N, C-alpha and C positions, 0 to 999 in steps of 0.2 A: 635535575640530576644530582646524585650524591657527589660531593666534592671528591676529587681523586687525590690519592696520596702521592706525595712528591718526594723523591729521593735524590741523593747526590751520587753520581756515578763517576765523576772525574774532577780533579782539582789541579791547578797549576799556580805557580807564584814566581815572581821576580821581585826580590827585596834587597835591602842593604846587607842581608846575611847570605845572599847568593841567588843563583838562577836555578830554582827548583823548590818544590815543597819540602823535599828531604833536607835541603840546605837550610831552609827556614826553620824547620822543626828542630833539627839537631842544634842549631844555634840558640834557639829559644830555651831548649831544655838544658843546654850546657851553661846558660846564663851569660852568653856572649853578647857584645854590643856591636852593632854595625855602624855606629856613629863615628865620624872622623872629620878631618879638615876638608873644606870644600875644595874640589879639584876641577870641577866642570868649568870654572871661570876664575879669574883673579879676584878674590874677596879680601885682599889685604887691607883695603880701606874701609871695610864694612865693620859695623859695631858687632855683628854676629858673623863668625867665620866657620861655623861647623854645621854639619847636616848628615842625613842618612842617604848617601848616594849608592846607586847600584853599580859599584865599581867593577864587578865581574861581568856586567852586561855588555856584550859586543854585538850590535845588531847584525853585522855581516855573518856572524856564526849561525844565524837562524833565519834570515830573510834575504831574498834575492836583492842584489844591489840596486836594480832598477826600481824595485818597490820601495826600498829604503828612502830614496829621494822624494817619494810622494807621501811619506808618512812622518808626522811629528813624533818625537820620542815617546810621548804618552801612548800613541797608537801602536808603536813598535813594542812597547812593554806589554800592551794588551794582547796582541796576537801571539807573542811568544808564550805568555801565560796560558792562553787558550790552546796552543799547540800541545803543551804538556797535559792539560786537562783532557783533551781529546784522546791523546795516546793512552792515558791512564784509564779512560772509559772503555777502551777496546771497541769503540764504535766504528763500524764500516759505513761510511757516509753514502756509499753506493746503494746501501740497503735501507736508507732512511728516507721517508717522505719529506722532501725539501720544503714543501709548503706547510708542514707541521713542525718545522724546526725554526727557531727564531733566536733573537739576540736582544737582551736588555743589559746595557753596560753603563756604568756611572763614571763621572769625572767632575770634580769640582771646578776646575780651571780650564782643562782642555789644552789646546796647542799653544801655550804661552811661549815656548821656545821659538816657534815659527813667527809668532806675532812680534816678538822683540827683534828677531833677526831681520825681518822684512821692513819694520819701521826704521831700523838703523840704516838699512840699504836705501830706503826712500829719502831719508835726510841727507845721506852722504852722496848718493849717485843720481837721485831724481826718480820720478814716478815711473818712467819707462823701464827701470831696472828691477821693479818689484816682481817677484816670481809668479808665474801663472798658477803655481800650486799653493799659493798662500792660503786662500780660503778653504780648499779641501783639506789642508793640513791643520789649520787652527780651530776649525769648528768642533764643538764638543761632541757631536755625533760621529766624528771621524773614526773613533775606535769601533763603534757599533757597525758602521758601514764597512770598514775594512774587514772586520770579523765575518760579517755576512758574505762578503765577496770571497774571502779565503776559503770558506767551507760550503759555499752554495746554499746558505740558509735563506729560504725565500718566504718564510713566515714573517711575523712582526719583527721589525728591527727598529729599536728606539734607544734614546739616550736619556739618562737621568742626571740632573745637576742640582743637588741640594747640599752643596758645600761638603763638609766632612761626613754627612749622612748619605752621600750619593750611592756608594756601592750597596749599602744595606737597603736603601729604597729601591735600587735596581733589582736586588734579589727578591724583595717583597713583591714587586710587580711580576717577576718571572714565576714566582710561586703561584700567584693568583691566576696567571694565564694558563698554567698547566692544570691547576685545580678545576678550573671552570671549563676545560675542554677546548681552549683556543689554541693549544700547542701540545705536542708530546715531548719535545726536547727543547731546552733553552740554554744557550751560552749566556752566562751572567757573571757579574762581579764589578770590578772597578779598576781604573788606571789613573795614575797621576805622575807627571814629570815636571814639577814646578820648581825645581832647584835651578832658578835663573836669577840674573842680576836684579831684575825688577821685583820679583816675588820675594826674594830674601830681604831686600831693602824695605819693601812695603810691610811685611810682617814684623820686621824689626822696628819700624817706625810706629807700629801699633802697640809696641811693648808686649807682643804676644809670645816672643821667642825667649828661650832660656838665655840668661846673661852669664851663666856660670863660665868661668875661665879655667884653664888647666886641662886636664885629661878629658878629651871629648867623650870618651866612653862613660863618663860619670855625669854627663849633662842632663840626660833625660831621667827625671826623678819623680814619677807620679806618686802622689800621696806622701811624699817625704817632706819633712819640716823645711828642708832647704830647696824645695822646688821653686823655680822662678819663671816658668813658661815652658812651652813645648819646643821640641827639636824638629825642624822641617825635614821630611824624608820624601823619597820617591819610590815608585814600584807599582806592581799590579797583582791582583789576585783574580783568578778565574775559576768558575765552577760550572759543571754540567748538571743541570736539574733535569730530571726525567719523571714522567708519570710511572708509577710503580709497575703497572701491568706492561708498559712498553719496555722497561728495563728488564723485567723478568722474562719476557718473550725472547729477548736476545741474549739472555744469560749474562747480563752485565754485573760487574762488581758493585755492590751497594755499600757505600761508605757511611752513610747516615741518612736519616729522614729529616726533612725540614717540616716542622709542625706548627709554627706560629710566627706571626708577624704583626707588628703594630707601629703606627706612625702618627705623629702629631706635630703641631707648631706652638711654640711659646706665645707667639704674637705679642712680643714685648719689646725686644731690642734687637738691632741688626747684628750685634756680635756677642753681647753678654747673655748668659743663661739666667733663667729664673733662680734666684738664690734658694728658694724653697723647693726647687726641682719638680714643680707640678707637671710641666709638660713632659719631661723625661719620664716621670713616674707613670703618667697616663699611657705613654707608648709601651712601657713594660706591662702594664695591666692589660692593655689591648692584646699584646702578643700572647700573654698567658691565657687569656680568654679564648683567643683564636686557637691555641694549642689544646685547650680543654684540660689544662693541668693547673695544679696549685703551685704557688710560689715555693712552698716547702719541698716540692719535687725537684727543684733545680739544684744541681750539684755544683755547678761552676758558672761564674759570670766573667766573660772577658769584657772588662770595663772600657768605656771610652777613655778614661784616665789619661789625659794628655800631659798633666804636670802643671796646669795653670792653677793658681790659688783658688779662684772662684769656681772654675769648672769641676775640679776634683771634689770640692765640698758639696756642690749642688748635686752631683751624682750620688754621693754617699747619702745625703738627705733623701733623695729619690728612692734609693734601694731600701732604706729603712722604712720609708713610707709604704712601699709595696710589700716588702717581705715580713715586716713586723718582727716577732721573735725569731723567725727563721733567718733573719739577716745575720745573726751571730753564728750561724751554722754553715751558711753557704761560703764557698771559697771564691775569692775575687782576685783577679790579677790584671795588670795592664802590660800587654806585650809591646806597647809603644816604648817602654823603658829600654828595649833592646834595639828597635828599628826606627824609632822616631815616629812622627805623625805623617802618615802617607796621604793625608787629606781625603780626597774622594775615593781613594783605593783602600782606605784603612779597614772598612767593614768587611770587605771580601777576604783580606788576609787574616783578619781576626776570626771569622767563622771557620776558616781553614784550620786555624790553631785549635778552635773548639772541637772540630771533627777529629783532629789528631789526638786530642785529649781523650775523647770517647774511645777511639780505637786502641790507644796505648795504655790507658789508665794512668796518665801522668798529667799533672797540672803545671803549665809553664809558669815560671816565677815572675814577680815584679822585681827586676834588679834595681840596684841603687837605692833601695828602701832601707836606709840605716836607722832613721829616727822618724817614725810616723808624725805627720803634722797634727796640729790641734784639730780635733774632730775627725781625724782619719783613723777610725776605730773598728774597721772591719778586718776580716782575715784576708790579708792581701798576699799571702804566699810569698813572703819576702826572700829574695835573693837565691833561693834554692828550689828546684823543681820538687814536686811532691807526688809520690805514688798514691793513687786513690782510684777507686772504681768510679767511673763517670758515666752516667746514663743520660742526663739532660743538661744542656748548656744554653746559656743566653749570651748574646753579643749586643752591646749597646753602641750606638753611633749618634752623636749630637753635633750639629753644624751651625755655623754662622747663619743668621737669618731666623734662628730659633727652631730649625728643623731637628726633629727627634725621630729615631727609628730603632727598632729592636727586633731581633730575629732569634728564633729558638730552633736548635737542632737536637735530635734525640737519637740514641742508639736504635738501629733498625731492628724491629721484631715483627715477624710475620703474624 
């Protein structure tokens, strides 16, 4: 059978800029930062004490209190983002074939809050005091399972965990499932709530986090000369993917079309990227081939751009390898400069930013880019949003383990 076209009909987000896609987009375009001092726990003794927390997120405002007790924070973020996406899609679940509706959701770490809490309880109070909900809350597929239960999605329901590429790999799988006729509707995206004592300490121990002191808003500095690592963030991004004919039958709003996906592995090192960006470049080439478009057709790239010295340079080398002379014409920005690195959720939030760029004709800036670092020589849209017609966008996600994923969204045209 011919592969079916896949469109986005709903999107939702919970990020350090607020609870909604509008809050996310307005903050990005205004050049605001959601980075601040850690408040979820006492980080006074930590080498790194800043992060991107979802400070406006109050679970009880969105989820029944009985259900809250059975969900880790990462699952709570996921279902609230999905609630927004569903509302935006205008979908009446009573009229959808539940067996043709599924979920593919990503998370790099899963229920680390629950793991830490229950391990502490085990040590302090003994094994009999460990919660009966421990495993259902900490497992990485808890978000997917809770989403399926919440909306009665009886088709495929699965989780993807490829570190910081998790959400993009999840969306790629959702795309393929619909294309090949295995589903009509998919809830997809990613969620992460890893702002915990252990996670912050562990990333700091690896020397992966920004060591900048002073104003937290200035700490996330992708591609800048003074970048020193990424800023840990939390949040969720959710999208509803639909087969075009299914969306059109119900008169759904069509936000964009998902046209290409590519994924590879560096197969080199558990944390460091290939310095020559070969694996990342190949994921971009595969996505372009899948979309049947040339690199020169891409107007905007939402870069992985975490602010690590090695990672930023490897991505630039990869982009130049794939785009050739067109690399000097495409606009690139890293929205992690505003919200930090949401790990397994980042790809979903970033493709939402791409879709908003298509809809509004505005490129979100890379804030805190005052002095481009050596080799950082692309058009990174520094500090100020740019009005520009955007038809085709690319979003890159590269994770520990050497996982690379790239997804392409295009303005919908019948």
